[in-house]
N, C-alpha and C positions, 0 to 999 in steps of 0.2 A: 627408527624414530620412537618406537615404544620404549626403548632403553633410555633415550634422552628424556622423554616425558617422565619416566619413572625417577630418573636422577633429579630432575628439576623439582618434582613433587617432594622428594626426600629433602633436598636442600631447603625448600620453602618450609617444610615441617620443622626442621631443626633450627632454622633461623627464628621461627616463632617460639620455639622452646628455649631459645638463647644458648643452644649448644654450639653455635657457630658465631663468628664475629666477622664483620667487614673491616678491612684494613685500608688505611690511607696510604697512598703512594708517597715515597720520599725520593723525589727526583734528584736530590743531591748525591744519592748513592750511585747514580749512573755515570759512566764515563762521559767526559766533557763533550765529546762529539756526537753523543746520542741525541736524537730529536726528542725534546722535552714535551712534545704535543702528541706523540705516538701512543695510542692505547696499548700496544704491545709493550712499550717501554714502561708504562705505568705498572703493568703486571710484573715485569722484570724487577722494578725497583722494590716491590713488596717482597719478592723472592730474595733479593739481596739483603733486605732488612733482616731476614731470618736465615741467612747463609750459615750461621753457626749451628743451626739445627738440621742442616743438610736437606732442604726442601726438595721435592720432586715435582716438576711441572708436568701436568697432564694436558697435552694438546696434540692435535693432529695438524697444526699450522707449521709447515716446514720452516718458514722464515723465522718464526718465533723459536722453534727448536734450535736453529742454527745460532741465533743470538744468545740463547740460554747456554748452549754448549760453550760458546766463546767467552761467556762470563763464568764458566765453571759450575753451572747449575745443571743438575741431572734432570733429564726429562724422559717422558715415555708417551707414545701415541695412544689414543683411545683404543685402537685396534689391538695393539700389543698388550695393553692393560687388561682388556677383556679376554684375550688369549691366555694370559697368566692366571686370571681368576677362575677360569674353567678347569685348570689343571689341578 
């Protein structure tokens, strides 16, 4: 939990300094049969908006990982990310 708190503090700091921006979902980018009210799908639509930049989704939510893979979006779990950053 300390790592999560540290990450949230860092995000908060950078938002205040305008180094980060919040993005609006574009649900028109989702396949027609995707639920347009699902928070996961809002996230996926932003990733699809930036698909030409090869975004990587960082999530430990297996359902979201499966959907992302199905849409051709690379993803990594927090556990795997932390393991890679230690190397």
